C-alpha positions in Angstrom: 14.1 5.1 -20.2 10.5 6.1 -19.1 10.0 9.8 -18.5 7.1 11.8 -17.1 6.6 15.5 -17.5 4.9 17.5 -14.8 4.7 21.3 -14.7 7.4 21.6 -17.4 9.9 19.3 -15.6 10.8 15.9 -17.1 11.3 13.2 -14.5 13.2 10.0 -15.3 10.7 7.5 -13.8 13.4 4.7 -13.9 15.8 6.6 -11.7 16.6 4.9 -8.4 17.0 8.3 -6.6 13.6 9.4 -7.7 12.0 6.1 -6.7 13.7 5.7 -3.4 11.4 4.1 -0.8 10.3 7.0 1.4 11.4 9.8 -1.0 9.0 12.5 -2.1 8.0 10.9 -5.5 7.4 7.5 -3.7 5.2 9.2 -1.0 3.2 11.1 -3.7 2.6 7.8 -5.5 1.7 6.0 -2.3 -0.8 8.7 -1.2 -2.5 8.4 -4.6 -2.4 4.6 -4.5 -4.0 4.5 -1.0 -6.4 7.4 -1.9 -5.1 9.5 0.9 -5.3 13.3 0.8 -2.5 15.3 -0.7 0.1 15.9 2.0 3.6 16.6 0.8 6.1 14.8 2.9 8.9 12.3 2.7 11.1 10.1 5.0 14.8 10.6 5.5 15.3 6.8 5.1 12.8 4.0 4.7 9.1 4.9 5.1 7.9 4.8 8.7 11.4 3.6 9.9 13.0 7.0 9.8 12.2 10.7 10.5 9.3 12.2 8.5 10.0 15.5 6.9 6.9 17.8 6.6 6.2 20.2 3.7 7.3 23.2 5.7 10.8 21.7 5.9 10.9 20.5 2.2 12.5 22.3 -0.7 10.3 23.4 -3.6 12.0 20.7 -5.7 11.0 18.0 -3.2 7.4 19.3 -3.0 7.3 19.3 -6.8 8.5 15.7 -6.8 5.8 14.7 -4.4 3.1 16.2 -6.6 4.6 14.7 -9.7 4.6 11.3 -8.1 1.0 11.7 -7.1 0.0 12.8 -10.6 2.0 10.0 -12.2 0.1 7.4 -10.2 -3.2 9.2 -10.8 -2.6 8.9 -14.6 -0.9 5.5 -14.9 -1.1 3.7 -11.6 -3.9 1.9 -9.8 -5.7 2.3 -6.5 -5.7 -0.1 -3.6 -8.9 -2.1 -3.4 -10.1 -2.4 0.1 
């Protein structure tokens, strides 16, 4: 099991719920990968094929997951080459 600690919270990186396509962690990772600005959000279902939830409608846990996913990709992921 791979884990990642962010702001004192330990995330199970292998967890399907955490890595759900369109979820907060996934969107944070993707924004880092595509070198987009930080913008906490997630999608109810699949990315771009369901309703987008903005930061003002997110729980603090969801916002933290977004930032953790972004930080995880910044540390261990790559960047899209254009």
